CHARMM-style PDB file with segment names, atoms N, HN, CA, C and O in Angstrom:
ATOM      1  N   MET     1       0.851  -1.185   0.000  1.00  0.00      PROA
ATOM      2  CA  MET     1       0.000   0.000   0.000  1.00  0.00      PROA
ATOM      3  C   MET     1       0.893   1.243   0.000  1.00  0.00      PROA
ATOM      4  O   MET     1       1.871   1.320   0.743  1.00  0.00      PROA
ATOM      5  N   SER     2       0.550   2.174  -0.814  1.00  0.00      PROA
ATOM      6  HN  SER     2      -0.245   2.111  -1.417  1.00  0.00      PROA
ATOM      7  CA  SER     2       1.350   3.392  -0.962  1.00  0.00      PROA
ATOM      8  C   SER     2       1.032   4.392   0.153  1.00  0.00      PROA
ATOM      9  O   SER     2      -0.121   4.558   0.553  1.00  0.00      PROA
ATOM     10  N   SER     3       2.079   5.050   0.639  1.00  0.00      PROA
ATOM     11  HN  SER     3       3.015   4.915   0.314  1.00  0.00      PROA
ATOM     12  CA  SER     3       1.867   6.042   1.692  1.00  0.00      PROA
ATOM     13  C   SER     3       1.577   7.422   1.124  1.00  0.00      PROA
ATOM     14  O   SER     3       1.240   8.340   1.871  1.00  0.00      PROA
ATOM     15  N   GLU     4       1.704   7.580  -0.193  1.00  0.00      PROA
ATOM     16  HN  GLU     4       1.978   6.834  -0.800  1.00  0.00      PROA
ATOM     17  CA  GLU     4       1.433   8.874  -0.812  1.00  0.00      PROA
ATOM     18  C   GLU     4      -0.060   9.034  -1.072  1.00  0.00      PROA
ATOM     19  O   GLU     4      -0.714   8.084  -1.501  1.00  0.00      PROA
ATOM     20  N   PRO     5      -0.615  10.233  -0.817  1.00  0.00      PROA
ATOM     21  CA  PRO     5      -2.042  10.447  -1.103  1.00  0.00      PROA
ATOM     22  C   PRO     5      -2.284  10.471  -2.609  1.00  0.00      PROA
ATOM     23  O   PRO     5      -1.384  10.797  -3.382  1.00  0.00      PROA
ATOM     24  N   SER     6      -3.488  10.128  -3.018  1.00  0.00      PROA
ATOM     25  HN  SER     6      -4.219   9.863  -2.390  1.00  0.00      PROA
ATOM     26  CA  SER     6      -3.801  10.154  -4.443  1.00  0.00      PROA
ATOM     27  C   SER     6      -3.772  11.593  -4.951  1.00  0.00      PROA
ATOM     28  O   SER     6      -3.938  12.533  -4.174  1.00  0.00      PROA
ATOM     29  N   SER     7      -3.566  11.757  -6.223  1.00  0.00      PROA
ATOM     30  HN  SER     7      -3.432  10.993  -6.854  1.00  0.00      PROA
ATOM     31  CA  SER     7      -3.440  13.112  -6.779  1.00  0.00      PROA
ATOM     32  C   SER     7      -4.753  13.890  -6.655  1.00  0.00      PROA
ATOM     33  O   SER     7      -4.728  15.111  -6.502  1.00  0.00      PROA
ATOM     34  N   ALA     8      -5.898  13.202  -6.718  1.00  0.00      PROA
ATOM     35  HN  ALA     8      -5.918  12.210  -6.842  1.00  0.00      PROA
ATOM     36  CA  ALA     8      -7.182  13.887  -6.582  1.00  0.00      PROA
ATOM     37  C   ALA     8      -7.345  14.431  -5.162  1.00  0.00      PROA
ATOM     38  O   ALA     8      -7.802  15.559  -4.975  1.00  0.00      PROA
ATOM     39  N   THR     9      -6.974  13.637  -4.172  1.00  0.00      PROA
ATOM     40  HN  THR     9      -6.602  12.721  -4.323  1.00  0.00      PROA
ATOM     41  CA  THR     9      -7.060  14.081  -2.786  1.00  0.00      PROA
ATOM     42  C   THR     9      -6.098  15.234  -2.542  1.00  0.00      PROA
ATOM     43  O   THR     9      -6.441  16.212  -1.879  1.00  0.00      PROA
ATOM     44  N   LEU    10      -4.906  15.110  -3.078  1.00  0.00      PROA
ATOM     45  HN  LEU    10      -4.628  14.315  -3.617  1.00  0.00      PROA
ATOM     46  CA  LEU    10      -3.912  16.163  -2.915  1.00  0.00      PROA
ATOM     47  C   LEU    10      -4.376  17.461  -3.564  1.00  0.00      PROA
ATOM     48  O   LEU    10      -4.204  18.537  -2.991  1.00  0.00      PROA
ATOM     49  N   GLU    11      -4.958  17.368  -4.743  1.00  0.00      PROA
ATOM     50  HN  GLU    11      -5.097  16.493  -5.209  1.00  0.00      PROA
ATOM     51  CA  GLU    11      -5.451  18.568  -5.422  1.00  0.00      PROA
ATOM     52  C   GLU    11      -6.602  19.210  -4.658  1.00  0.00      PROA
ATOM     53  O   GLU    11      -6.689  20.436  -4.596  1.00  0.00      PROA
ATOM     54  N   GLN    12      -7.482  18.405  -4.079  1.00  0.00      PROA
ATOM     55  HN  GLN    12      -7.411  17.409  -4.130  1.00  0.00      PROA
ATOM     56  CA  GLN    12      -8.587  18.946  -3.272  1.00  0.00      PROA
ATOM     57  C   GLN    12      -8.058  19.659  -2.038  1.00  0.00      PROA
ATOM     58  O   GLN    12      -8.537  20.738  -1.687  1.00  0.00      PROA
ATOM     59  N   ARG    13      -7.071  19.060  -1.380  1.00  0.00      PROA
ATOM     60  HN  ARG    13      -6.683  18.184  -1.665  1.00  0.00      PROA
ATOM     61  CA  ARG    13      -6.500  19.684  -0.184  1.00  0.00      PROA
ATOM     62  C   ARG    13      -5.790  20.984  -0.535  1.00  0.00      PROA
ATOM     63  O   ARG    13      -5.918  21.969   0.193  1.00  0.00      PROA
ATOM     64  N   LEU    14      -5.049  21.006  -1.631  1.00  0.00      PROA
ATOM     65  HN  LEU    14      -4.945  20.206  -2.222  1.00  0.00      PROA
ATOM     66  CA  LEU    14      -4.367  22.233  -2.045  1.00  0.00      PROA
ATOM     67  C   LEU    14      -5.366  23.321  -2.421  1.00  0.00      PROA
ATOM     68  O   LEU    14      -5.170  24.490  -2.086  1.00  0.00      PROA
ATOM     69  N   ALA    15      -6.429  22.945  -3.111  1.00  0.00      PROA
ATOM     70  HN  ALA    15      -6.589  21.996  -3.383  1.00  0.00      PROA
ATOM     71  CA  ALA    15      -7.450  23.923  -3.491  1.00  0.00      PROA
ATOM     72  C   ALA    15      -8.129  24.500  -2.250  1.00  0.00      PROA
ATOM     73  O   ALA    15      -8.418  25.695  -2.194  1.00  0.00      PROA
ATOM     74  N   SER    16      -8.382  23.647  -1.254  1.00  0.00      PROA
ATOM     75  HN  SER    16      -8.147  22.676  -1.300  1.00  0.00      PROA
ATOM     76  CA  SER    16      -8.998  24.119  -0.018  1.00  0.00      PROA
ATOM     77  C   SER    16      -8.079  25.081   0.716  1.00  0.00      PROA
ATOM     78  O   SER    16      -8.543  26.096   1.235  1.00  0.00      PROA
ATOM     79  N   LEU    17      -6.789  24.785   0.772  1.00  0.00      PROA
ATOM     80  HN  LEU    17      -6.412  23.960   0.350  1.00  0.00      PROA
ATOM     81  CA  LEU    17      -5.831  25.682   1.412  1.00  0.00      PROA
ATOM     82  C   LEU    17      -5.742  27.020   0.694  1.00  0.00      PROA
ATOM     83  O   LEU    17      -5.691  28.072   1.333  1.00  0.00      PROA
ATOM     84  N   GLU    18      -5.724  26.980  -0.630  1.00  0.00      PROA
ATOM     85  HN  GLU    18      -5.766  26.126  -1.149  1.00  0.00      PROA
ATOM     86  CA  GLU    18      -5.637  28.219  -1.402  1.00  0.00      PROA
ATOM     87  C   GLU    18      -6.886  29.070  -1.247  1.00  0.00      PROA
ATOM     88  O   GLU    18      -6.806  30.298  -1.261  1.00  0.00      PROA
ATOM     89  N   ALA    19      -8.044  28.425  -1.100  1.00  0.00      PROA
ATOM     90  HN  ALA    19      -8.108  27.428  -1.089  1.00  0.00      PROA
ATOM     91  CA  ALA    19      -9.297  29.169  -0.955  1.00  0.00      PROA
ATOM     92  C   ALA    19      -9.449  29.745   0.449  1.00  0.00      PROA
ATOM     93  O   ALA    19     -10.179  30.718   0.640  1.00  0.00      PROA
ATOM     94  N   GLY    20      -8.768  29.158   1.434  1.00  0.00      PROA
ATOM     95  HN  GLY    20      -8.175  28.368   1.278  1.00  0.00      PROA
ATOM     96  CA  GLY    20      -8.816  29.664   2.792  1.00  0.00      PROA
ATOM     97  C   GLY    20     -10.099  29.336   3.529  1.00  0.00      PROA
ATOM     98  O   GLY    20     -10.543  30.114   4.374  1.00  0.00      PROA
ATOM     99  N   HSD    21     -10.703  28.194   3.224  1.00  0.00      PROA
ATOM    100  HN  HSD    21     -10.342  27.562   2.537  1.00  0.00      PROA
ATOM    101  CA  HSD    21     -11.968  27.822   3.866  1.00  0.00      PROA
ATOM    102  C   HSD    21     -11.807  27.555   5.357  1.00  0.00      PROA
ATOM    103  O   HSD    21     -12.712  27.858   6.134  1.00  0.00      PROA
ATOM    104  N   GLU    22     -10.682  26.998   5.768  1.00  0.00      PROA
ATOM    105  HN  GLU    22      -9.947  26.752   5.136  1.00  0.00      PROA
ATOM    106  CA  GLU    22     -10.520  26.587   7.160  1.00  0.00      PROA
ATOM    107  C   GLU    22      -9.710  27.580   7.974  1.00  0.00      PROA
ATOM    108  O   GLU    22      -9.186  27.238   9.035  1.00  0.00      PROA
ATOM    109  N   MET    23      -9.606  28.790   7.492  1.00  0.00      PROA
ATOM    110  HN  MET    23     -10.031  29.068   6.631  1.00  0.00      PROA
ATOM    111  CA  MET    23      -8.832  29.785   8.228  1.00  0.00      PROA
ATOM    112  C   MET    23      -9.696  30.399   9.327  1.00  0.00      PROA
ATOM    113  O   MET    23     -10.849  30.766   9.098  1.00  0.00      PROA
ATOM    114  N   GLY    24      -9.125  30.501  10.505  1.00  0.00      PROA
ATOM    115  HN  GLY    24      -8.188  30.203  10.691  1.00  0.00      PROA
ATOM    116  CA  GLY    24      -9.819  31.124  11.622  1.00  0.00      PROA
ATOM    117  C   GLY    24      -9.174  32.466  11.933  1.00  0.00      PROA
ATOM    118  O   GLY    24      -8.294  32.930  11.208  1.00  0.00      PROA
ATOM    119  N   ASP    25      -9.621  33.082  13.020  1.00  0.00      PROA
ATOM    120  HN  ASP    25     -10.336  32.705  13.609  1.00  0.00      PROA
ATOM    121  CA  ASP    25      -9.013  34.325  13.455  1.00  0.00      PROA
ATOM    122  C   ASP    25      -7.586  34.052  13.925  1.00  0.00      PROA
ATOM    123  O   ASP    25      -7.312  33.009  14.520  1.00  0.00      PROA
ATOM    124  N   ASP    26      -6.690  34.982  13.659  1.00  0.00      PROA
ATOM    125  HN  ASP    26      -6.913  35.829  13.176  1.00  0.00      PROA
ATOM    126  CA  ASP    26      -5.312  34.806  14.084  1.00  0.00      PROA
ATOM    127  C   ASP    26      -5.206  34.799  15.603  1.00  0.00      PROA
ATOM    128  O   ASP    26      -4.595  33.900  16.181  1.00  0.00      PROA
ATOM    129  N   PHE    27      -5.789  35.783  16.239  1.00  0.00      PROA
ATOM    130  HN  PHE    27      -6.285  36.513  15.770  1.00  0.00      PROA
ATOM    131  CA  PHE    27      -5.717  35.877  17.686  1.00  0.00      PROA
ATOM    132  C   PHE    27      -7.105  36.175  18.244  1.00  0.00      PROA
ATOM    133  O   PHE    27      -7.737  37.163  17.872  1.00  0.00      PROA
ATOM    134  N   ASP    28      -7.562  35.321  19.127  1.00  0.00      PROA
ATOM    135  HN  ASP    28      -7.048  34.518  19.429  1.00  0.00      PROA
ATOM    136  CA  ASP    28      -8.822  35.591  19.811  1.00  0.00      PROA
ATOM    137  C   ASP    28      -8.504  36.224  21.163  1.00  0.00      PROA
ATOM    138  O   ASP    28      -7.338  36.466  21.475  1.00  0.00      PROA
ATOM    139  N   LEU    29      -9.514  36.489  21.951  1.00  0.00      PROA
ATOM    140  HN  LEU    29     -10.462  36.293  21.698  1.00  0.00      PROA
ATOM    141  CA  LEU    29      -9.327  37.153  23.238  1.00  0.00      PROA
ATOM    142  C   LEU    29      -8.431  36.334  24.164  1.00  0.00      PROA
ATOM    143  O   LEU    29      -7.567  36.885  24.845  1.00  0.00      PROA
ATOM    144  N   ARG    30      -8.639  35.032  24.186  1.00  0.00      PROA
ATOM    145  HN  ARG    30      -9.342  34.585  23.632  1.00  0.00      PROA
ATOM    146  CA  ARG    30      -7.825  34.171  25.043  1.00  0.00      PROA
ATOM    147  C   ARG    30      -6.348  34.240  24.655  1.00  0.00      PROA
ATOM    148  O   ARG    30      -5.484  34.254  25.531  1.00  0.00      PROA
ATOM    149  N   SER    31      -6.050  34.283  23.372  1.00  0.00      PROA
ATOM    150  HN  SER    31      -6.752  34.272  22.660  1.00  0.00      PROA
ATOM    151  CA  SER    31      -4.663  34.391  22.918  1.00  0.00      PROA
ATOM    152  C   SER    31      -4.045  35.710  23.358  1.00  0.00      PROA
ATOM    153  O   SER    31      -2.900  35.741  23.810  1.00  0.00      PROA
ATOM    154  N   TRP    32      -4.796  36.798  23.227  1.00  0.00      PROA
ATOM    155  HN  TRP    32      -5.726  36.772  22.860  1.00  0.00      PROA
ATOM    156  CA  TRP    32      -4.281  38.105  23.652  1.00  0.00      PROA
ATOM    157  C   TRP    32      -4.005  38.131  25.143  1.00  0.00      PROA
ATOM    158  O   TRP    32      -2.988  38.671  25.579  1.00  0.00      PROA
ATOM    159  N   VAL    33      -4.907  37.548  25.934  1.00  0.00      PROA
ATOM    160  HN  VAL    33      -5.733  37.109  25.581  1.00  0.00      PROA
ATOM    161  CA  VAL    33      -4.709  37.527  27.387  1.00  0.00      PROA
ATOM    162  C   VAL    33      -3.443  36.753  27.728  1.00  0.00      PROA
ATOM    163  O   VAL    33      -2.639  37.223  28.533  1.00  0.00      PROA
ATOM    164  N   TRP    34      -3.247  35.583  27.138  1.00  0.00      PROA
ATOM    165  HN  TRP    34      -3.900  35.202  26.484  1.00  0.00      PROA
ATOM    166  CA  TRP    34      -2.054  34.798  27.423  1.00  0.00      PROA
ATOM    167  C   TRP    34      -0.790  35.509  26.969  1.00  0.00      PROA
ATOM    168  O   TRP    34       0.223  35.466  27.667  1.00  0.00      PROA
ATOM    169  N   MET    35      -0.830  36.166  25.807  1.00  0.00      PROA
ATOM    170  HN  MET    35      -1.654  36.200  25.240  1.00  0.00      PROA
ATOM    171  CA  MET    35       0.358  36.895  25.344  1.00  0.00      PROA
ATOM    172  C   MET    35       0.712  38.026  26.291  1.00  0.00      PROA
ATOM    173  O   MET    35       1.889  38.251  26.573  1.00  0.00      PROA
ATOM    174  N   ILE    36      -0.292  38.741  26.789  1.00  0.00      PROA
ATOM    175  HN  ILE    36      -1.248  38.558  26.560  1.00  0.00      PROA
ATOM    176  CA  ILE    36      -0.033  39.845  27.715  1.00  0.00      PROA
ATOM    177  C   ILE    36       0.476  39.312  29.049  1.00  0.00      PROA
ATOM    178  O   ILE    36       1.422  39.861  29.613  1.00  0.00      PROA
ATOM    179  N   VAL    37      -0.142  38.247  29.559  1.00  0.00      PROA
ATOM    180  HN  VAL    37      -0.910  37.801  29.101  1.00  0.00      PROA
ATOM    181  CA  VAL    37       0.285  37.688  30.840  1.00  0.00      PROA
ATOM    182  C   VAL    37       1.699  37.136  30.742  1.00  0.00      PROA
ATOM    183  O   VAL    37       2.542  37.443  31.585  1.00  0.00      PROA
ATOM    184  N   LEU    38       1.967  36.334  29.735  1.00  0.00      PROA
ATOM    185  HN  LEU    38       1.282  36.084  29.050  1.00  0.00      PROA
ATOM    186  CA  LEU    38       3.279  35.705  29.619  1.00  0.00      PROA
ATOM    187  C   LEU    38       4.363  36.668  29.147  1.00  0.00      PROA
ATOM    188  O   LEU    38       5.532  36.489  29.488  1.00  0.00      PROA
ATOM    189  N   GLY    39       4.001  37.672  28.381  1.00  0.00      PROA
ATOM    190  HN  GLY    39       3.051  37.817  28.105  1.00  0.00      PROA
ATOM    191  CA  GLY    39       5.002  38.555  27.810  1.00  0.00      PROA
ATOM    192  C   GLY    39       5.230  39.837  28.570  1.00  0.00      PROA
ATOM    193  O   GLY    39       6.280  40.461  28.419  1.00  0.00      PROA
ATOM    194  N   ILE    40       4.263  40.253  29.393  1.00  0.00      PROA
ATOM    195  HN  ILE    40       3.410  39.746  29.515  1.00  0.00      PROA
ATOM    196  CA  ILE    40       4.404  41.534  30.089  1.00  0.00      PROA
ATOM    197  C   ILE    40       4.280  41.361  31.597  1.00  0.00      PROA
ATOM    198  O   ILE    40       5.174  41.767  32.339  1.00  0.00      PROA
ATOM    199  N   VAL    41       3.200  40.773  32.054  1.00  0.00      PROA
ATOM    200  HN  VAL    41       2.474  40.443  31.452  1.00  0.00      PROA
ATOM    201  CA  VAL    41       2.920  40.721  33.490  1.00  0.00      PROA
ATOM    202  C   VAL    41       3.960  39.892  34.240  1.00  0.00      PROA
ATOM    203  O   VAL    41       4.537  40.375  35.215  1.00  0.00      PROA
ATOM    204  N   ILE    42       4.208  38.673  33.814  1.00  0.00      PROA
ATOM    205  HN  ILE    42       3.739  38.281  33.023  1.00  0.00      PROA
ATOM    206  CA  ILE    42       5.165  37.813  34.517  1.00  0.00      PROA
ATOM    207  C   ILE    42       6.573  38.409  34.494  1.00  0.00      PROA
ATOM    208  O   ILE    42       7.209  38.448  35.547  1.00  0.00      PROA
ATOM    209  N   PRO    43       7.096  38.875  33.356  1.00  0.00      PROA
ATOM    210  CA  PRO    43       8.429  39.495  33.397  1.00  0.00      PROA
ATOM    211  C   PRO    43       8.497  40.722  34.305  1.00  0.00      PROA
ATOM    212  O   PRO    43       9.500  40.915  34.991  1.00  0.00      PROA
ATOM    213  N   VAL    44       7.463  41.548  34.325  1.00  0.00      PROA
ATOM    214  HN  VAL    44       6.648  41.391  33.767  1.00  0.00      PROA
ATOM    215  CA  VAL    44       7.464  42.726  35.205  1.00  0.00      PROA
ATOM    216  C   VAL    44       7.462  42.290  36.665  1.00  0.00      PROA
ATOM    217  O   VAL    44       8.175  42.877  37.479  1.00  0.00      PROA
ATOM    218  N   VAL    45       6.679  41.274  37.013  1.00  0.00      PROA
ATOM    219  HN  VAL    45       6.101  40.796  36.352  1.00  0.00      PROA
ATOM    220  CA  VAL    45       6.651  40.777  38.384  1.00  0.00      PROA
ATOM    221  C   VAL    45       8.017  40.217  38.770  1.00  0.00      PROA
ATOM    222  O   VAL    45       8.507  40.485  39.866  1.00  0.00      PROA
ATOM    223  N   LEU    46       8.630  39.449  37.886  1.00  0.00      PROA
ATOM    224  HN  LEU    46       8.232  39.231  36.995  1.00  0.00      PROA
ATOM    225  CA  LEU    46       9.953  38.895  38.180  1.00  0.00      PROA
ATOM    226  C   LEU    46      11.010  39.982  38.313  1.00  0.00      PROA
ATOM    227  O   LEU    46      11.878  39.892  39.182  1.00  0.00      PROA
ATOM    228  N   LEU    47      10.953  41.001  37.474  1.00  0.00      PROA
ATOM    229  HN  LEU    47      10.248  41.075  36.768  1.00  0.00      PROA
ATOM    230  CA  LEU    47      11.881  42.128  37.607  1.00  0.00      PROA
ATOM    231  C   LEU    47      11.660  42.856  38.925  1.00  0.00      PROA
ATOM    232  O   LEU    47      12.622  43.251  39.585  1.00  0.00      PROA
ATOM    233  N   GLY    48      10.410  43.034  39.310  1.00  0.00      PROA
ATOM    234  HN  GLY    48       9.630  42.713  38.774  1.00  0.00      PROA
ATOM    235  CA  GLY    48      10.101  43.688  40.581  1.00  0.00      PROA
ATOM    236  C   GLY    48      10.611  42.886  41.766  1.00  0.00      PROA
ATOM    237  O   GLY    48      11.161  43.452  42.711  1.00  0.00      PROA
ATOM    238  N   ILE    49      10.435  41.580  41.723  1.00  0.00      PROA
ATOM    239  HN  ILE    49       9.989  41.120  40.955  1.00  0.00      PROA
ATOM    240  CA  ILE    49      10.939  40.722  42.805  1.00  0.00      PROA
ATOM    241  C   ILE    49      12.461  40.803  42.872  1.00  0.00      PROA
ATOM    242  O   ILE    49      13.042  40.920  43.951  1.00  0.00      PROA
ATOM    243  N   GLY    50      13.091  40.740  41.710  1.00  0.00      PROA
ATOM    244  HN  GLY    50      12.619  40.645  40.833  1.00  0.00      PROA
ATOM    245  CA  GLY    50      14.551  40.833  41.688  1.00  0.00      PROA
ATOM    246  C   GLY    50      15.050  42.172  42.174  1.00  0.00      PROA
ATOM    247  O   GLY    50      16.069  42.234  42.862  1.00  0.00      PROA
ATOM    248  N   TRP    51      14.373  43.226  41.842  1.00  0.00      PROA
ATOM    249  HN  TRP    51      13.546  43.175  41.283  1.00  0.00      PROA
ATOM    250  CA  TRP    51      14.771  44.570  42.273  1.00  0.00      PROA
ATOM    251  C   TRP    51      14.543  44.748  43.777  1.00  0.00      PROA
ATOM    252  O   TRP    51      15.329  45.402  44.463  1.00  0.00      PROA
ATOM    253  N   TRP    52      13.462  44.160  44.270  1.00  0.00      PROA
ATOM    254  HN  TRP    52      12.823  43.629  43.712  1.00  0.00      PROA
ATOM    255  CA  TRP    52      13.134  44.284  45.685  1.00  0.00      PROA
ATOM    256  C   TRP    52      14.177  43.569  46.558  1.00  0.00      PROA
ATOM    257  O   TRP    52      14.581  44.090  47.598  1.00  0.00      PROA
ATOM    258  N   TYR    53      14.609  42.375  46.129  1.00  0.00      PROA
ATOM    259  HN  TYR    53      14.281  41.952  45.284  1.00  0.00      PROA
ATOM    260  CA  TYR    53      15.535  41.580  46.929  1.00  0.00      PROA
ATOM    261  C   TYR    53      17.004  41.855  46.605  1.00  0.00      PROA
ATOM    262  O   TYR    53      17.883  41.234  47.203  1.00  0.00      PROA
ATOM    263  N   ALA    54      17.289  42.761  45.682  1.00  0.00      PROA
ATOM    264  HN  ALA    54      16.574  43.265  45.196  1.00  0.00      PROA
ATOM    265  CA  ALA    54      18.688  43.052  45.319  1.00  0.00      PROA
ATOM    266  C   ALA    54      19.349  43.962  46.312  1.00  0.00      PROA
ATOM    267  OT1 ALA    54      20.521  44.302  46.153  1.00  0.00      PROA
TER     268      ALA     54
END
């Protein structure tokens, strides 16, 4: 049995990707919250702790 997809299936998948049918929003609210928490809040807290105990 071949591990390669058939050309018809491959063409359908490529056409679907090019049309963008399965594209969702890049960033939803949950993503923004996590980016802000992990990228701003935690580093600021760690810097504050380090500055306080230095």
